C-alpha positions in Angstrom: -43.2 0.8 5.2 -43.4 -1.8 2.4 -41.7 -1.1 -0.9 -44.9 -0.8 -3.1 -46.7 1.7 -0.8 -43.4 3.6 -0.4 -43.0 4.0 -4.2 -46.6 5.1 -4.5 -46.2 7.6 -1.8 -43.0 8.9 -3.5 -44.7 9.2 -6.9 -47.6 11.1 -5.2 -45.1 13.6 -3.7 -43.4 14.0 -7.1 -46.7 14.5 -8.9 -47.7 17.2 -6.4 -44.4 19.0 -6.7 -44.5 18.7 -10.5 -48.1 20.1 -10.6 -47.3 22.9 -8.1 -44.2 24.1 -10.0 -45.1 23.5 -13.6 -44.2 27.0 -14.3 -40.7 28.2 -15.2 -37.9 26.6 -13.1 -36.2 28.6 -10.4 -33.5 27.8 -7.8 -36.2 27.6 -5.2 -38.3 25.2 -7.2 -35.3 23.0 -8.0 -34.3 22.8 -4.3 -37.8 21.6 -3.4 -37.7 19.0 -6.2 -34.3 17.8 -4.9 -35.6 17.7 -1.3 -38.5 15.6 -2.4 -36.1 13.0 -3.8 -33.3 13.2 -1.2 -35.6 12.4 1.7 -35.8 8.9 0.3 -32.1 8.5 -0.8 -31.4 5.6 1.6 -34.1 3.6 -0.1 -32.8 4.1 -3.7 -31.3 0.6 -3.5 -34.8 -0.9 -3.3 -36.2 1.0 -6.2 -36.8 -0.7 -9.6 -34.9 0.7 -12.6 -38.0 2.2 -14.1 -38.6 4.4 -11.0 -34.9 5.5 -10.9 -35.1 6.5 -14.5 -38.3 8.5 -13.8 -36.6 10.3 -11.0 -33.6 11.1 -13.1 -35.8 12.5 -15.8 -37.7 14.5 -13.2 -34.5 16.2 -11.7 -32.4 16.5 -14.8 -33.6 20.0 -15.9 -32.5 21.3 -12.5 -29.1 19.5 -12.5 -27.8 21.0 -15.8 -25.5 24.0 -16.1 -28.1 26.8 -15.8 -29.5 25.7 -12.4 -26.9 23.4 -10.9 -24.9 26.4 -9.6 -27.8 27.8 -7.8 -29.3 24.5 -6.8 -26.4 22.1 -6.2 -28.8 19.8 -4.2 -30.4 18.9 -7.6 -27.1 17.9 -9.1 -26.3 15.9 -5.9 -29.6 14.1 -6.2 -29.0 13.3 -9.9 -25.5 12.0 -9.0 -26.9 9.6 -6.4 -29.5 8.3 -8.8 -26.9 7.7 -11.5 -24.7 5.9 -8.9 -27.6 3.5 -8.1 -27.9 2.6 -11.8 -24.1 2.7 -12.7 -24.7 5.0 -15.7 -22.1 6.1 -18.2 -22.6 8.9 -20.8 -20.8 11.3 -23.1 -20.4 14.8 -21.8 -18.2 17.4 -23.5 -16.7 14.8 -25.8 -15.7 12.4 -23.0 -17.2 9.2 -21.7 -18.0 9.9 -18.0 -19.2 7.8 -15.2 -22.2 10.0 -14.6 -22.4 9.7 -10.8 -18.8 10.8 -10.6 -19.4 13.8 -12.9 -22.5 15.1 -11.1 -21.3 14.4 -7.6 -18.1 16.4 -8.4 -20.2 19.2 -9.8 -22.4 19.3 -6.7 -19.2 19.4 -4.6 -17.5 22.1 -6.7 -20.4 24.5 -6.9 -21.1 26.7 -3.8 -19.4 24.3 -1.4 -22.4 22.1 -1.1 -21.5 20.0 1.9 -23.4 16.8 1.2 -22.0 16.6 -2.3 -18.5 17.4 -1.1 -18.7 14.8 1.6 -20.1 12.1 -0.7 -17.8 12.7 -3.6 -14.7 12.6 -1.3 -15.7 9.5 0.5 -16.7 7.7 -2.8 -13.3 8.6 -4.2 -11.4 7.4 -1.2 -13.3 4.2 -0.8 -13.4 3.3 -4.6 -17.1 3.5 -4.5 -17.3 4.5 -8.2 -17.4 1.8 -10.9 -14.4 2.9 -12.9 -11.1 2.8 -11.0 -9.6 6.2 -10.5 -6.2 6.7 -12.2 -5.6 9.7 -10.1 -7.1 10.9 -6.8 -6.6 14.5 -5.9 -5.9 14.0 -2.2 -5.0 17.6 -1.7 -8.4 18.7 -2.9 -10.2 16.1 -0.8 -8.2 17.1 2.3 -9.0 20.8 1.9 -12.7 20.0 1.3 -12.9 18.0 4.5 -11.0 20.6 6.5 -13.7 23.1 5.3 -16.5 20.6 6.2 -15.0 20.3 9.7 -14.9 24.1 10.1 -18.6 24.1 9.2 -19.4 21.4 11.8 -20.7 19.0 9.1 -20.6 15.3 10.2 -17.7 15.9 12.6 -17.3 12.3 13.6 -17.0 11.1 10.0 -14.9 14.0 8.8 -12.5 13.7 11.7 -12.0 10.0 10.9 -11.3 10.8 7.2 -8.8 13.6 8.1 -7.1 11.4 10.6 -6.7 8.6 8.1 -5.3 10.9 5.4 -2.8 12.3 7.8 -1.7 9.0 9.2 -1.2 7.5 5.7 0.4 10.7 4.4 -2.3 11.1 1.7 -2.1 14.9 1.9 -1.6 15.7 -1.8 1.3 16.6 -4.1 3.9 18.9 -2.6 2.4 18.9 0.8 4.7 20.7 3.2 3.4 19.0 6.4 6.2 17.2 8.2 6.0 13.5 9.3 5.9 14.6 13.0 3.1 17.2 12.4 0.9 14.9 10.4 1.1 12.2 13.0 0.1 14.7 15.7 -2.8 15.8 13.5 -3.9 12.2 12.9 -4.0 11.5 16.6 -6.1 14.6 17.4 -8.6 13.9 14.6 -9.1 10.3 15.8 -9.4 11.4 19.4 -12.0 14.0 18.4 -14.2 11.4 16.6 -16.7 8.8 17.9 -16.6 7.0 14.6 -15.7 3.3 15.2 -13.0 3.3 12.5 -11.4 6.4 14.2 -11.2 4.3 17.4 -9.8 1.4 15.3 -6.9 3.5 14.0 -6.3 5.2 17.3 -5.8 1.7 18.7 -3.2 1.0 16.0 -1.3 4.2 16.9 -1.2 3.2 20.5 -0.1 -0.4 19.7 2.8 0.7 17.5 3.7 4.0 19.3 2.8 6.5 16.6 2.7 10.0 18.0 2.8 8.6 21.6 4.7 6.1 23.7 4.1 2.6 22.5 1.5 0.8 24.6 0.4 -2.5 23.1 -1.9 -3.3 26.0 -3.8 -0.1 25.5 -4.1 -0.6 21.8 -5.4 -4.1 22.3 -7.9 -2.9 24.9 -9.3 -0.2 22.6 -9.7 -2.9 19.9 -11.5 -5.2 22.3 -13.9 -2.4 23.4 -14.6 -1.4 19.8 -17.2 -3.9 18.7 -16.9 -3.9 14.9 -15.6 -6.6 12.5 -12.4 -4.7 11.7 -11.3 -4.4 15.3 -12.3 -7.9 16.2 -10.3 -9.3 13.3 -7.3 -7.2 13.9 -7.3 -8.0 17.6 -7.2 -11.7 16.8 -4.4 -11.1 14.3 -2.2 -9.1 16.5 -2.6 -11.5 19.4 -1.4 -14.4 17.3 1.4 -12.8 15.3 4.9 -11.7 16.1 4.6 -7.9 15.6 8.1 -7.0 16.7 10.2 -4.9 14.4 12.9 -6.5 12.1 16.0 -4.6 13.0 17.6 -2.2 10.5 21.1 -0.8 10.9 21.6 2.8 12.2 23.6 3.5 9.1 21.1 2.2 6.6 17.9 3.8 8.1 18.6 7.5 7.4 19.8 6.9 3.9 16.4 5.5 3.0 15.0 9.0 3.4 17.8 11.2 2.2 18.4 12.8 -1.2 21.8 14.3 -0.3 24.0 11.9 -2.2 25.1 11.7 -5.8 23.0 10.1 -8.5 24.6 7.5 -10.7 24.7 7.8 -14.5 22.6 5.6 -16.7 25.6 4.1 -18.5 27.2 3.0 -15.2 24.1 1.0 -14.3 23.0 -0.5 -17.6 23.7 -4.2 -18.3 24.5 -5.0 -14.7 22.8 -7.2 -12.1 22.2 -5.9 -8.5 21.1 -8.0 -5.5 20.0 -7.1 -2.1 16.6 -6.7 -0.4 13.3 -4.9 -0.6 12.3 -3.2 2.7 8.7 -2.6 3.7 8.4 0.0 6.4 5.2 0.1 8.4 2.6 3.0 8.2 5.1 5.3 9.8 8.9 4.7 9.4 10.6 4.0 12.7 14.2 3.6 13.6 13.3 0.5 15.7 13.0 -1.5 12.5 10.9 -2.5 9.6 8.1 -4.9 9.1 9.3 -7.0 6.1 12.6 -7.9 4.4 12.5 -9.7 1.0 15.4 -10.9 -1.1 15.4 -8.8 -4.3 17.5 -8.6 -7.5 17.3 -6.2 -10.4 18.8 -7.0 -13.8 19.3 -3.8 -15.8 20.2 -5.6 -19.0 17.3 -4.9 -21.3 15.9 -8.0 -22.8 14.1 -7.7 -26.2 12.6 -10.8 -27.7 10.2 -11.7 -30.5 6.7 -10.3 -30.6 4.3 -12.0 -28.3 7.0 -13.0 -25.7 6.1 -11.4 -22.4 9.6 -11.9 -21.0 10.9 -8.5 -22.2 12.3 -5.5 -20.4 14.2 -5.4 -17.1 14.2 -8.4 -14.9 13.2 -8.0 -11.2 13.2 -11.0 -8.9 11.5 -10.7 -5.6 11.5 -13.5 -3.0 12.3 -16.0 -5.8 9.5 -14.8 -8.2 10.4 -13.1 -11.5 8.7 -9.9 -12.8 9.5 -8.3 -16.2 9.4 -4.5 -16.1 8.5 -2.6 -19.3 9.8 0.9 -19.0 12.6 3.3 -19.9 15.9 3.9 -17.9 17.0 7.5 -18.0 18.7 10.3 -16.1 16.4 12.5 -14.1 17.0 15.6 -12.0 18.6 13.9 -8.9 18.5 10.2 -9.7 18.3 7.6 -12.4 14.7 6.8 -13.1 13.2 3.6 -14.4 9.9 4.9 -15.7 7.1 2.3 -15.5 4.1 3.7 -17.5 0.7 3.2 -16.0 -0.4 0.9 -18.8 2.6 -1.3 -18.1 2.2 -1.4 -14.3 3.1 -4.6 -12.7 2.1 -6.3 -9.4 4.3 -7.7 -6.7 3.5 -11.2 -5.5 0.7 -11.1 -2.9 2.1 -10.6 0.5 0.8 -11.2 4.0 -1.4 -8.3 5.2 0.5 -6.9 8.2 -2.6 -5.2 9.5 -5.3 -7.8 8.7 -8.6 -6.3 9.8 -11.0 -8.3 7.7 -11.2 -12.1 7.7 -11.2 -12.2 3.8 -8.2 -9.9 3.4 -5.2 -11.9 4.6 -3.0 -10.7 1.7 -2.2 -7.4 0.1 -1.1 -6.8 -3.5 1.2 -3.9 -4.4 0.9 -2.5 -7.9 3.9 -0.6 -9.2 3.9 2.2 -11.8 5.6 5.6 -12.2 9.2 6.4 -11.5 11.5 4.0 -9.7 14.1 6.5 -8.5 17.6 5.0 -8.0 20.4 6.7 -6.2 23.9 5.6 -5.2 25.6 5.7 -1.8 27.8 3.8 0.6 26.4 1.5 3.3 28.6 -0.2 5.7 31.6 0.5 3.5 29.9 -1.0 0.4 28.7 0.8 -2.7 24.9 0.4 -2.8 21.9 1.5 -4.8 18.9 2.7 -2.8 15.5 3.6 -4.2 11.8 3.6 -3.9 9.1 1.4 -5.5 6.1 3.7 -6.3 3.4 1.4 -5.1 -0.4 1.5 -4.6 -2.4 -1.0 -2.6 -4.2 -2.6 -5.5 -7.2 -3.6 -3.3 -7.8 0.1 -2.4 -6.0 1.9 -5.2 -4.2 3.8 -2.4 -0.6 5.1 -2.7 1.8 3.7 -0.1 4.1 6.8 0.0 7.7 5.8 0.6 7.3 2.6 2.6 8.5 0.3 -0.1 12.3 0.8 -0.5 15.2 -1.3 -1.7 19.0 -1.6 -1.1 20.9 -3.4 -3.8 24.6 -4.1 -4.4 26.3 -4.8 -7.7 26.4 -8.6 -8.1 30.1 -8.8 -9.0 30.9 -7.1 -5.8 27.9 -8.3 -3.8 28.4 -8.5 -0.1 28.8 -12.2 0.8 29.8 -13.9 4.0 32.9 -15.8 4.7 32.6 -18.6 7.3 36.2 -18.1 8.4 36.5 -14.4 8.8 33.0 -13.7 10.2 32.8 -10.5 8.1 31.7 -9.5 4.7 33.8 -10.5 1.7 33.4 -10.7 -2.0 31.7 -13.6 -3.5 33.9 -16.1 -5.3 33.4 -17.5 -8.7 32.8 -21.2 -7.8 29.4 -21.1 -6.1 27.1 -24.0 -5.3 23.7 -24.1 -7.0 21.0 -22.1 -5.1 19.0 -25.3 -4.7 21.8 -27.3 -3.2 20.2 -27.3 0.3 16.8 -26.7 1.8 16.2 -24.9 5.1 13.1 -25.6 7.1 11.1 -24.1 8.5 11.4 -20.7 6.9 10.6 -18.4 8.7 12.8 -20.2 11.2 11.9 -20.7 14.9 14.0 -21.7 17.9 15.7 -24.3 15.7 15.9 -25.1 12.0 17.2 -28.0 9.8 19.5 -27.8 6.8 19.1 -30.7 4.4 21.6 -31.4 1.6 23.0 -34.2 -0.5 26.7 -34.9 -1.1 28.2 -37.0 -3.9 31.5 -37.6 -2.0 32.8 -37.2 1.6 33.3 -33.5 2.4 34.2 -31.0 5.1 31.1 -28.9 6.1 31.2 -25.5 7.8 28.0 -23.7 8.8 27.5 -20.2 10.2 24.6 -17.8 10.7 25.1 -14.1 10.1 22.8 -11.1 10.6 22.0 -9.0 7.5 24.9 -6.6 8.3 27.6 -9.2 8.2 28.1 -10.1 11.9 28.4 -13.7 12.8 25.7 -14.8 15.2 26.1 -18.6 15.3 29.1 -20.9 14.4 28.3 -24.6 14.0 31.2 -27.0 14.8 33.1 -28.0 11.6 32.1 -31.5 10.4 35.0 -33.2 8.6 34.9 -36.1 6.3 31.1 -36.2 6.2 29.9 -39.2 4.4 28.2 -38.9 1.0 24.4 -39.1 0.5 21.6 -37.0 2.1 22.6 -35.2 5.3 20.9 -33.0 7.9 22.2 -30.4 10.3 20.0 -29.0 13.1 20.9 -25.5 14.3 19.8 -24.1 17.6 18.5 -20.5 16.8 16.7 -19.9 20.1 19.1 -17.0 21.0 18.5 -15.1 17.8 16.0 -12.1 18.0 13.5 -11.6 15.2 15.1 -10.4 12.0 16.7 -11.4 8.7 19.7 -13.7 8.6 22.0 -15.4 6.1 22.8 -19.1 6.4 26.4 -19.6 5.1 27.7 -23.1 4.3 31.1 -24.0 3.0 31.4 -27.4 1.3 35.1 -28.1 0.8 35.6 -24.4 0.4 32.7 -23.9 -2.0 30.2 -21.3 -0.6 26.4 -21.7 -0.4 24.1 -19.1 1.2 20.4 -18.6 1.7 18.4 -15.8 3.4 15.9 -16.7 6.1 13.7 -14.7 8.5 13.0 -15.3 12.1 9.6 -14.0 13.2 
């Protein structure tokens, strides 16, 4: 049906309903008015603003407090109409996005299933205009569990519940264990015919979440699931190294434990800590992690003149500097660096490790809230461990505890000695960090070190894993001539992971972190 006849037909229906029920409103009348509108809800996008305004005026008396509790369908219809227009308005002294207000009201009153489903999916998919500062995941999860019990849209509802469980988006103080929520996610995805449920079930098979890892089966499910997300992810996984970066057996459990002492603020302030940021995958696995990034944190607060953005605590991640505006204080079981929401900061864009859309090859993590810092011992070294409270900026979705860091005090930072093959303490006479370049980085089966000497020198080169064990020793080169030099290192025998390249130039150390994919 063409648009103009459709609008005329709709207006005729509304006039008929209006004429028939010109008497005092009742819940039954309001339901019929809502039904007359909602049967065309998929066409709202084609309506001119004047018609949307007329429909809003027509349904508004039924969507207000007196009738919305007995006719939530009217409130639902009004919410959808406002969403089409993107309306804002003052209600109860607050500037509301009207679609969000009325869709929530339709959800909250009498468990109205369409309103509950639409409100929840709009919140989860950022389908409202104004970004949500807070999403009540517990409430959404409970609503969708109720919808499933009523048999409402089981494919879509199972998909949403599977996603919430897999990502750990179950709400504050959820008592569901990691193992239980993965089992639930698998069941919800298996009970759904929604294409995105099949997409995430393929990911669970590929990485072995809640089942034995079966990459071939995961890829086959993606190949059979003919949607853009699955086609894009299939191509990405087939062309990337998706092996885990190893993590030590001693370090892994400490990342998820609270059973060690907290430091005091005065012991941390005015010191610099260096180490690495660890990104776990969707579900932490002892097999390893997905990303290691060099990280340092300077807890010497820098205060400068007004207008200078370089104030606060200095965080350096993978060579890029970020200034954190926040307060450092003692909390119940940790030291907390509180980053207020209005002072949130973003990490440098990182490669999207689950790229399922051709235009989304990077992901940006936004940090706000409490960065909890605790102190422990790792491989015999005093270390700080903590969590970055991140959300995925593109989806405004919390990441849980997948972004964690391990840092060592700089004065006693673990450093590698080319003679002992073990961790020692860094000396005071250190070569500049730009002394040499290593390419490519990430390294492959071999890499090249390029450097310049101003006099003949003795060169020692070794490669260590991130836990201090020597993996490669290059023969010592004595009396190397001055000028630009190159050393090619065979790294074919190294598994994927993070490594430290250590050079000694006449006894002076130089080191750089590299990754082998």
